[in-house]
C-alpha positions as CSV (number, residue, x, y, z in Angstrom):
1,M,7.9,291.0,115.2
2,T,5.6,293.6,114.0
3,I,6.8,297.2,113.8
4,R,4.3,299.9,112.9
5,F,6.0,303.2,112.1
6,L,3.6,306.0,112.6
7,K,4.3,309.7,112.2
8,T,5.5,310.3,115.8
9,K,5.6,306.8,117.2
10,A,7.0,303.4,116.5
11,V,4.8,300.6,117.9
12,L,6.8,297.4,118.6
13,S,5.2,294.1,119.4
14,R,6.0,290.4,120.0
15,H,9.6,289.3,119.2
16,C,12.1,292.1,118.4
17,T,14.8,290.2,116.5
18,V,18.2,291.2,115.3
19,E,16.7,291.6,111.8
20,E,14.6,294.6,113.0
21,A,17.4,296.4,114.8
22,E,18.5,298.3,111.8
23,D,15.0,299.4,110.9
24,I,14.4,300.5,114.5
25,V,17.6,302.6,114.8
26,Q,17.1,304.1,111.3
27,W,13.6,305.3,112.3
28,L,14.8,306.6,115.6
29,I,17.6,308.6,114.0
30,N,15.3,310.0,111.3
31,N,12.7,310.8,114.0
32,P,14.6,312.3,116.9
33,K,11.4,313.3,118.7
34,G,9.7,310.0,117.9
35,E,8.6,307.8,120.7
36,L,8.5,304.0,121.2
37,N,5.4,302.1,122.3
38,M,6.7,298.7,123.5
39,R,3.7,297.4,125.5
40,E,3.4,294.2,123.5
41,V,7.1,293.3,123.3
42,T,7.6,289.7,124.5
43,H,11.3,289.3,123.5
44,L,13.9,292.0,122.9
45,H,17.1,291.0,121.1
46,T,20.2,292.7,122.4
47,A,20.8,294.3,119.0
48,S,17.4,296.0,119.2
49,L,18.1,297.1,122.8
50,Q,21.4,298.6,121.7
51,A,19.7,300.4,118.8
52,I,17.2,301.9,121.4
53,A,20.1,302.7,123.8
54,A,22.1,304.5,121.1
55,T,19.4,307.2,120.6
56,G,17.8,309.7,122.8
57,N,14.3,308.8,122.0
58,R,11.7,308.4,124.7
59,I,9.9,305.1,125.5
60,S,6.3,306.2,126.0
61,V,4.9,302.8,126.8
62,L,7.0,300.1,128.5
63,P,6.5,296.4,127.9
64,D,4.1,294.4,130.1
65,D,7.0,292.0,130.7
66,P,8.7,293.1,134.0
67,F,12.1,291.9,132.9
68,Y,12.2,294.0,129.8
69,T,10.6,297.0,131.6
70,Q,13.4,296.9,134.2
71,A,16.1,296.7,131.5
72,L,14.6,299.6,129.5
73,Q,14.1,301.8,132.6
74,R,17.8,301.6,133.2
75,L,18.3,303.4,130.0
76,G,16.5,306.4,131.5
77,R,14.2,307.0,128.5
78,A,10.9,306.0,130.1
């Protein structure tokens, strides 16, 4: 997976693996008003999903994949 951490956004793409979960949650904690752009996510490991669920950050762009979009919408952050 590629994560690009910008000033106010984290852009996630392709495979979000267990290895990236810690980086994701750390950025989300350090940037409580930061948003996630997940348009290009094709696979989301449950550890990454839990990292996202554990924070109050907004998902500004949902994945194109309908399965992951539905799962993330249930978090109420989109």
